[in-house]
N, C-alpha and C positions, 0 to 999 in steps of 0.2 A: 714644603717650605721653600721660599725663595733663597737661592744660594748665590755666592759670588762666582762670577764666570772668570776662569783663568784667562789671561791675556798673553799674547806673543808680543815681544820676545821675553818679557819678565818671567813667564812660567814655561819657557821653551823646554826645559828638561822634562817636565811632566807631559806637556802637550804633544811631544814628539815620541812618546812611548807607544809601543804596539799594545793594543787592547786584547784582553783574553775573552774567550767565550764565557757566557754565563752557564754554569753547570747545575745550579740549584736556585729555585725560586723561594727565598726565605723573606723574613720581614725586612732585612737590610736592603734586598733588591727591590722590594715593593716600595719602601721609603725612598730609595734613590729614584725610581721611576716617577713618583709623585713630585719629588724635588725638581726633576727635569721638566715635567709638565708646568709646574708653577713658575719656574725660572724662565722658560722660553716664552710663556705667555706674558709675564710681567715685563720682560725686555722687548717684546714685540718681534721676536725672532721667528724665522721660518722653520728652524730646526736647531737641535742641540744634541751633542753626544756626551755620554757619561764622562769621557776624558776631560771635557771642558769644565767639569766640576771636580776634577782631580781623581776620578775613579776609572782606571784603565780596564773597562768592561765593554763588551760589544752590545751596548744599548743606546738607541737614539729615539728621539721624539721628533716627529714631523708635525709642524703646525701649519698645515696647508689643507684647506677644505676640511677642517676639523683636526682633532688631535689623534695621531697614530703612533703607537708604540711598536718599535721593531727591536726585537732581541735576537742576537746571532743572525742577522740578515745576510742573505747571499743573493746576488743577482743571477737569475736563471736564464734570462733572455734580455736582449736589448734590441732596439730598432732605431735607425736613423742617427743623425748627427746634427747638432745645432750649437751655436756659440751665443752666449749671453753674458751679462754683467753679473758677477757673483761677489757676495760679501760674506763676512763671518763674524759672529759675536765675539770671538777671541782676538780679532784684529779690527777693532772699531774704526770706522771712517775710511777704510781702504776697500776698493773694489777693483776687480780684474776681469777681463773678458776670458771666459773659459769655454772650451769646446767639450761637450759631453754627449752621451746618448740622448736622443730625443724622448724615448720611452724606455722604461725598464719594468721588468717583472721580477718580483722578489719573493723568496721563500724565507719565512722568519717564524719566530714565536711571538705571541702577544704578551701583554703584561701578566697574564695568568699562566703562561707556559704552553698555551695551545698553539699548534701549528696553524699558520695562516699563509695565504698567498695574497700578495699586494702588488698592484700595478699603478704606475704614475707615469704621466706624460707631461711635456712642457716644463713649466717651473717646478712642479712637484718632482719630476724626474731629477732635475738638478739638485734639489734639496736632498733627496735620498742618496745620490751619489756623493755629494759633498760630505754629508754626515758619515758615510761609510769610509771615505778617505781618512777621516779622523781615526778610525780603528787601526789604520796602518801608520799612525803618527805623522800623517801628511796632510797638507792643506795648500792649495795653489796660492793662497794669500800669504802664507809664511814665505814662500819663495819670492813673491812680489815685494814683500816688506824688505827682505834682504837686498833686492835690487835697488829699491828706493833709497835705502841707507847707504849703499855703496855709491850710488850717484851723488848723494849729498856730500859724502866724504871726499869725492873726487873733484868737487867744485872749488 
């Protein structure tokens, strides 16, 4: 089901929470994963994390060259560095240049709880790293939003 995406700063208290690992694959988790898939596709996003729907769990959906579900992901290797313009469904209309690893290798669970290894380079690498930042309650666009507001208030 398509869900409402939380936005910054209105939902700052929730969006800045640290997400917990998933410990059990039950019907609630499977429903959340389906909601994430539906919501990211409906909104034309490149990725979405569970916290953006108000659920502080380490689940993200990558919508790049197909739909990829990553549960409890961890980056096991990275290579290179690249800067590109990055956006976020929780901070609509704002973009910021962000430097990230150019390629990442990830160990995670899929939507059925099976261990997987997943690798992404280029734009896909940015998406994975961005979504994983949400697990720590962080997003480079939250910081940029605060800077923009501070500049507006100082005018």
